[in-house]
PyMOL commands that place a pseudoatom at each C-alpha (Angstrom):
pseudoatom trace, name=CA, resn=MET, resi=1, chain=A, elem=C, hetatm=0, pos=[-171.436, 56.188, 45.443]
pseudoatom trace, name=CA, resn=LYS, resi=2, chain=A, elem=C, hetatm=0, pos=[-168.473, 54.581, 47.194]
pseudoatom trace, name=CA, resn=ARG, resi=3, chain=A, elem=C, hetatm=0, pos=[-166.537, 54.475, 43.913]
pseudoatom trace, name=CA, resn=ILE, resi=4, chain=A, elem=C, hetatm=0, pos=[-167.064, 58.187, 43.379]
pseudoatom trace, name=CA, resn=LEU, resi=5, chain=A, elem=C, hetatm=0, pos=[-165.873, 58.984, 46.915]
pseudoatom trace, name=CA, resn=ILE, resi=6, chain=A, elem=C, hetatm=0, pos=[-162.840, 56.715, 46.565]
pseudoatom trace, name=CA, resn=SER, resi=7, chain=A, elem=C, hetatm=0, pos=[-162.021, 58.178, 43.140]
pseudoatom trace, name=CA, resn=ALA, resi=8, chain=A, elem=C, hetatm=0, pos=[-162.375, 61.744, 44.448]
pseudoatom trace, name=CA, resn=LEU, resi=9, chain=A, elem=C, hetatm=0, pos=[-160.200, 60.917, 47.469]
pseudoatom trace, name=CA, resn=ALA, resi=10, chain=A, elem=C, hetatm=0, pos=[-157.539, 59.359, 45.216]
pseudoatom trace, name=CA, resn=VAL, resi=11, chain=A, elem=C, hetatm=0, pos=[-157.523, 62.421, 42.946]
pseudoatom trace, name=CA, resn=MET, resi=12, chain=A, elem=C, hetatm=0, pos=[-157.228, 64.761, 45.946]
pseudoatom trace, name=CA, resn=LEU, resi=13, chain=A, elem=C, hetatm=0, pos=[-154.371, 62.724, 47.460]
pseudoatom trace, name=CA, resn=GLY, resi=14, chain=A, elem=C, hetatm=0, pos=[-152.570, 62.656, 44.122]
pseudoatom trace, name=CA, resn=ALA, resi=15, chain=A, elem=C, hetatm=0, pos=[-152.946, 66.407, 43.690]
pseudoatom trace, name=CA, resn=ALA, resi=16, chain=A, elem=C, hetatm=0, pos=[-151.744, 67.008, 47.247]
pseudoatom trace, name=CA, resn=ALA, resi=17, chain=A, elem=C, hetatm=0, pos=[-148.695, 64.812, 46.674]
pseudoatom trace, name=CA, resn=ILE, resi=18, chain=A, elem=C, hetatm=0, pos=[-147.793, 66.651, 43.474]
pseudoatom trace, name=CA, resn=SER, resi=19, chain=A, elem=C, hetatm=0, pos=[-148.315, 70.010, 45.142]
pseudoatom trace, name=CA, resn=ALA, resi=20, chain=A, elem=C, hetatm=0, pos=[-146.117, 69.039, 48.105]
pseudoatom trace, name=CA, resn=GLN, resi=21, chain=A, elem=C, hetatm=0, pos=[-143.427, 67.746, 45.782]
pseudoatom trace, name=CA, resn=ASN, resi=22, chain=A, elem=C, hetatm=0, pos=[-143.280, 71.022, 43.870]
pseudoatom trace, name=CA, resn=LYS, resi=23, chain=A, elem=C, hetatm=0, pos=[-142.965, 73.039, 47.092]
pseudoatom trace, name=CA, resn=ASN, resi=24, chain=A, elem=C, hetatm=0, pos=[-140.046, 70.956, 48.339]
pseudoatom trace, name=CA, resn=THR, resi=25, chain=A, elem=C, hetatm=0, pos=[-137.962, 71.216, 45.206]
pseudoatom trace, name=CA, resn=LYS, resi=26, chain=A, elem=C, hetatm=0, pos=[-135.226, 73.779, 45.372]
pseudoatom trace, name=CA, resn=PRO, resi=27, chain=A, elem=C, hetatm=0, pos=[-134.714, 76.171, 42.491]
pseudoatom trace, name=CA, resn=ALA, resi=28, chain=A, elem=C, hetatm=0, pos=[-131.725, 75.339, 40.347]
pseudoatom trace, name=CA, resn=LYS, resi=29, chain=A, elem=C, hetatm=0, pos=[-128.633, 77.307, 41.260]
pseudoatom trace, name=CA, resn=ALA, resi=30, chain=A, elem=C, hetatm=0, pos=[-127.203, 79.464, 38.546]
pseudoatom trace, name=CA, resn=LYS, resi=31, chain=A, elem=C, hetatm=0, pos=[-123.704, 78.365, 37.646]
pseudoatom trace, name=CA, resn=ALA, resi=32, chain=A, elem=C, hetatm=0, pos=[-121.028, 80.914, 38.325]
pseudoatom trace, name=CA, resn=SER, resi=33, chain=A, elem=C, hetatm=0, pos=[-119.753, 82.225, 35.052]
pseudoatom trace, name=CA, resn=ALA, resi=34, chain=A, elem=C, hetatm=0, pos=[-116.167, 81.367, 34.324]
pseudoatom trace, name=CA, resn=ALA, resi=35, chain=A, elem=C, hetatm=0, pos=[-113.789, 84.272, 34.631]
pseudoatom trace, name=CA, resn=ASP, resi=36, chain=A, elem=C, hetatm=0, pos=[-112.214, 85.550, 31.438]
pseudoatom trace, name=CA, resn=CYS, resi=37, chain=A, elem=C, hetatm=0, pos=[-108.592, 84.946, 32.351]
pseudoatom trace, name=CA, resn=SER, resi=38, chain=A, elem=C, hetatm=0, pos=[-107.244, 86.048, 28.982]
pseudoatom trace, name=CA, resn=ALA, resi=39, chain=A, elem=C, hetatm=0, pos=[-107.445, 89.677, 30.117]
pseudoatom trace, name=CA, resn=VAL, resi=40, chain=A, elem=C, hetatm=0, pos=[-105.996, 89.060, 33.603]
pseudoatom trace, name=CA, resn=THR, resi=41, chain=A, elem=C, hetatm=0, pos=[-102.293, 89.849, 34.021]
pseudoatom trace, name=CA, resn=ASP, resi=42, chain=A, elem=C, hetatm=0, pos=[-99.845, 88.044, 36.276]
pseudoatom trace, name=CA, resn=ALA, resi=43, chain=A, elem=C, hetatm=0, pos=[-99.400, 91.304, 38.181]
pseudoatom trace, name=CA, resn=ARG, resi=44, chain=A, elem=C, hetatm=0, pos=[-103.139, 91.372, 38.898]
pseudoatom trace, name=CA, resn=ILE, resi=45, chain=A, elem=C, hetatm=0, pos=[-103.102, 87.752, 40.074]
pseudoatom trace, name=CA, resn=THR, resi=46, chain=A, elem=C, hetatm=0, pos=[-100.161, 88.563, 42.360]
pseudoatom trace, name=CA, resn=GLU, resi=47, chain=A, elem=C, hetatm=0, pos=[-102.054, 91.513, 43.851]
pseudoatom trace, name=CA, resn=ASP, resi=48, chain=A, elem=C, hetatm=0, pos=[-105.161, 89.389, 44.376]
pseudoatom trace, name=CA, resn=VAL, resi=49, chain=A, elem=C, hetatm=0, pos=[-103.185, 86.587, 46.047]
pseudoatom trace, name=CA, resn=LYS, resi=50, chain=A, elem=C, hetatm=0, pos=[-101.470, 89.065, 48.372]
pseudoatom trace, name=CA, resn=ALA, resi=51, chain=A, elem=C, hetatm=0, pos=[-104.884, 90.451, 49.306]
pseudoatom trace, name=CA, resn=LYS, resi=52, chain=A, elem=C, hetatm=0, pos=[-106.188, 86.921, 50.036]
pseudoatom trace, name=CA, resn=LEU, resi=53, chain=A, elem=C, hetatm=0, pos=[-103.195, 86.318, 52.295]
pseudoatom trace, name=CA, resn=GLN, resi=54, chain=A, elem=C, hetatm=0, pos=[-104.306, 89.130, 54.606]
pseudoatom trace, name=CA, resn=THR, resi=55, chain=A, elem=C, hetatm=0, pos=[-106.378, 86.785, 56.787]
pseudoatom trace, name=CA, resn=PRO, resi=56, chain=A, elem=C, hetatm=0, pos=[-105.936, 87.086, 60.567]
pseudoatom trace, name=CA, resn=SER, resi=57, chain=A, elem=C, hetatm=0, pos=[-103.875, 83.884, 60.716]
pseudoatom trace, name=CA, resn=LEU, resi=58, chain=A, elem=C, hetatm=0, pos=[-101.496, 84.924, 57.903]
pseudoatom trace, name=CA, resn=LYS, resi=59, chain=A, elem=C, hetatm=0, pos=[-101.163, 88.704, 57.932]
pseudoatom trace, name=CA, resn=GLU, resi=60, chain=A, elem=C, hetatm=0, pos=[-98.279, 88.624, 60.417]
pseudoatom trace, name=CA, resn=LEU, resi=61, chain=A, elem=C, hetatm=0, pos=[-96.192, 86.526, 58.006]
pseudoatom trace, name=CA, resn=THR, resi=62, chain=A, elem=C, hetatm=0, pos=[-94.014, 87.767, 55.206]
pseudoatom trace, name=CA, resn=VAL, resi=63, chain=A, elem=C, hetatm=0, pos=[-95.006, 85.849, 52.105]
pseudoatom trace, name=CA, resn=ASN, resi=64, chain=A, elem=C, hetatm=0, pos=[-93.464, 86.603, 48.745]
pseudoatom trace, name=CA, resn=VAL, resi=65, chain=A, elem=C, hetatm=0, pos=[-95.738, 85.964, 45.767]
pseudoatom trace, name=CA, resn=ASN, resi=66, chain=A, elem=C, hetatm=0, pos=[-94.500, 85.458, 42.208]
pseudoatom trace, name=CA, resn=THR, resi=67, chain=A, elem=C, hetatm=0, pos=[-96.817, 84.687, 39.285]
pseudoatom trace, name=CA, resn=THR, resi=68, chain=A, elem=C, hetatm=0, pos=[-95.859, 83.417, 35.847]
pseudoatom trace, name=CA, resn=ALA, resi=69, chain=A, elem=C, hetatm=0, pos=[-98.552, 82.510, 33.317]
pseudoatom trace, name=CA, resn=GLY, resi=70, chain=A, elem=C, hetatm=0, pos=[-101.086, 82.051, 36.125]
pseudoatom trace, name=CA, resn=ALA, resi=71, chain=A, elem=C, hetatm=0, pos=[-98.798, 79.751, 38.125]
pseudoatom trace, name=CA, resn=VAL, resi=72, chain=A, elem=C, hetatm=0, pos=[-98.248, 81.207, 41.606]
pseudoatom trace, name=CA, resn=THR, resi=73, chain=A, elem=C, hetatm=0, pos=[-95.130, 80.548, 43.680]
pseudoatom trace, name=CA, resn=LEU, resi=74, chain=A, elem=C, hetatm=0, pos=[-95.161, 81.352, 47.403]
pseudoatom trace, name=CA, resn=THR, resi=75, chain=A, elem=C, hetatm=0, pos=[-91.914, 81.824, 49.320]
pseudoatom trace, name=CA, resn=GLY, resi=76, chain=A, elem=C, hetatm=0, pos=[-91.162, 82.975, 52.838]
pseudoatom trace, name=CA, resn=SER, resi=77, chain=A, elem=C, hetatm=0, pos=[-91.629, 81.306, 56.195]
pseudoatom trace, name=CA, resn=ALA, resi=78, chain=A, elem=C, hetatm=0, pos=[-94.569, 80.271, 58.319]
pseudoatom trace, name=CA, resn=LYS, resi=79, chain=A, elem=C, hetatm=0, pos=[-94.674, 79.578, 62.034]
pseudoatom trace, name=CA, resn=THR, resi=80, chain=A, elem=C, hetatm=0, pos=[-96.760, 76.428, 61.576]
pseudoatom trace, name=CA, resn=ALA, resi=81, chain=A, elem=C, hetatm=0, pos=[-97.573, 73.903, 58.876]
pseudoatom trace, name=CA, resn=THR, resi=82, chain=A, elem=C, hetatm=0, pos=[-101.194, 74.982, 59.203]
pseudoatom trace, name=CA, resn=GLN, resi=83, chain=A, elem=C, hetatm=0, pos=[-100.282, 78.540, 58.198]
pseudoatom trace, name=CA, resn=ARG, resi=84, chain=A, elem=C, hetatm=0, pos=[-98.369, 77.182, 55.220]
pseudoatom trace, name=CA, resn=GLY, resi=85, chain=A, elem=C, hetatm=0, pos=[-101.375, 75.104, 54.128]
pseudoatom trace, name=CA, resn=THR, resi=86, chain=A, elem=C, hetatm=0, pos=[-103.722, 78.044, 54.640]
pseudoatom trace, name=CA, resn=ALA, resi=87, chain=A, elem=C, hetatm=0, pos=[-101.534, 80.166, 52.372]
pseudoatom trace, name=CA, resn=THR, resi=88, chain=A, elem=C, hetatm=0, pos=[-101.815, 77.522, 49.648]
pseudoatom trace, name=CA, resn=ARG, resi=89, chain=A, elem=C, hetatm=0, pos=[-105.605, 77.302, 49.973]
pseudoatom trace, name=CA, resn=GLN, resi=90, chain=A, elem=C, hetatm=0, pos=[-106.031, 81.081, 49.948]
pseudoatom trace, name=CA, resn=ALA, resi=91, chain=A, elem=C, hetatm=0, pos=[-103.888, 81.424, 46.817]
pseudoatom trace, name=CA, resn=LYS, resi=92, chain=A, elem=C, hetatm=0, pos=[-105.864, 78.677, 45.038]
pseudoatom trace, name=CA, resn=ARG, resi=93, chain=A, elem=C, hetatm=0, pos=[-109.105, 80.580, 45.701]
pseudoatom trace, name=CA, resn=VAL, resi=94, chain=A, elem=C, hetatm=0, pos=[-108.003, 83.504, 43.545]
pseudoatom trace, name=CA, resn=SER, resi=95, chain=A, elem=C, hetatm=0, pos=[-109.643, 83.605, 40.146]
pseudoatom trace, name=CA, resn=CYS, resi=96, chain=A, elem=C, hetatm=0, pos=[-107.385, 82.666, 37.202]
pseudoatom trace, name=CA, resn=VAL, resi=97, chain=A, elem=C, hetatm=0, pos=[-104.750, 80.930, 39.366]
pseudoatom trace, name=CA, resn=LYS, resi=98, chain=A, elem=C, hetatm=0, pos=[-103.765, 77.781, 37.487]
pseudoatom trace, name=CA, resn=SER, resi=99, chain=A, elem=C, hetatm=0, pos=[-101.484, 76.253, 40.120]
pseudoatom trace, name=CA, resn=VAL, resi=100, chain=A, elem=C, hetatm=0, pos=[-99.784, 77.069, 43.413]
pseudoatom trace, name=CA, resn=ASP, resi=101, chain=A, elem=C, hetatm=0, pos=[-96.219, 76.027, 44.248]
pseudoatom trace, name=CA, resn=ASN, resi=102, chain=A, elem=C, hetatm=0, pos=[-95.740, 76.654, 47.963]
pseudoatom trace, name=CA, resn=LYS, resi=103, chain=A, elem=C, hetatm=0, pos=[-92.017, 76.845, 48.729]
pseudoatom trace, name=CA, resn=MET, resi=104, chain=A, elem=C, hetatm=0, pos=[-92.557, 78.415, 52.157]
pseudoatom trace, name=CA, resn=THR, resi=105, chain=A, elem=C, hetatm=0, pos=[-90.574, 76.963, 55.012]
pseudoatom trace, name=CA, resn=VAL, resi=106, chain=A, elem=C, hetatm=0, pos=[-91.980, 76.204, 58.458]
pseudoatom trace, name=CA, resn=GLU, resi=107, chain=A, elem=C, hetatm=0, pos=[-89.917, 77.569, 61.342]
pseudoatom trace, name=CA, resn=GLY, resi=108, chain=A, elem=C, hetatm=0, pos=[-88.194, 74.756, 63.216]
pseudoatom trace, name=CA, resn=GLU, resi=109, chain=A, elem=C, hetatm=0, pos=[-88.665, 72.151, 60.477]
pseudoatom trace, name=CA, resn=THR, resi=110, chain=A, elem=C, hetatm=0, pos=[-86.082, 70.909, 58.035]
pseudoatom trace, name=CA, resn=PRO, resi=111, chain=A, elem=C, hetatm=0, pos=[-86.768, 72.167, 54.502]
pseudoatom trace, name=CA, resn=LYS, resi=112, chain=A, elem=C, hetatm=0, pos=[-88.850, 69.791, 52.400]
pseudoatom trace, name=CA, resn=LYS, resi=113, chain=A, elem=C, hetatm=0, pos=[-89.726, 69.645, 48.742]
pseudoatom trace, name=CA, resn=SER, resi=114, chain=A, elem=C, hetatm=0, pos=[-92.196, 72.281, 47.617]
pseudoatom trace, name=CA, resn=HIS, resi=115, chain=A, elem=C, hetatm=0, pos=[-95.900, 71.561, 47.799]
pseudoatom trace, name=CA, resn=LYS, resi=116, chain=A, elem=C, hetatm=0, pos=[-97.249, 72.022, 44.304]
pseudoatom trace, name=CA, resn=ALA, resi=117, chain=A, elem=C, hetatm=0, pos=[-101.022, 72.202, 43.993]
pseudoatom trace, name=CA, resn=THR, resi=118, chain=A, elem=C, hetatm=0, pos=[-102.844, 72.342, 40.687]
pseudoatom trace, name=CA, resn=ASN, resi=119, chain=A, elem=C, hetatm=0, pos=[-106.067, 74.293, 40.649]
pseudoatom trace, name=CA, resn=SER, resi=120, chain=A, elem=C, hetatm=0, pos=[-108.196, 72.344, 38.205]
pseudoatom trace, name=CA, resn=ASN, resi=121, chain=A, elem=C, hetatm=0, pos=[-111.504, 74.049, 39.039]
pseudoatom trace, name=CA, resn=LYS, resi=122, chain=A, elem=C, hetatm=0, pos=[-110.490, 77.523, 37.848]
pseudoatom trace, name=CA, resn=ALA, resi=123, chain=A, elem=C, hetatm=0, pos=[-111.003, 78.830, 34.369]
pseudoatom trace, name=CA, resn=SER, resi=124, chain=A, elem=C, hetatm=0, pos=[-107.915, 79.104, 32.226]
for i in range(1, 124): cmd.bond("trace and resi %d" % i, "trace and resi %d" % (i + 1))
show_as sticks, trace
zoom trace
């Protein structure tokens, strides 16, 4: 009788453990489909980058955007290095941007070499 009770208890504990494990697993996230960049023009990328640069911390700046074969170049001036870095990050977030070359100057600083960032996680 004890063996039957112990066996039944073991089966119930095993089933409970499996049930709890299945409830705690998260569903697999669907991967974002890669953008088809073959149909995206440089003009469209430029428009999208300019739209991304309209954040509260950047919209007061004048940033010139030039795009050639998916490579974005930013020129103009920023008040702080943080604004300059934010401009780079915002441009890299645009779909089909292959790289960002930030040639913006920071007011009060001596001009430095451009900050070129390659965007390796975007579809080509």
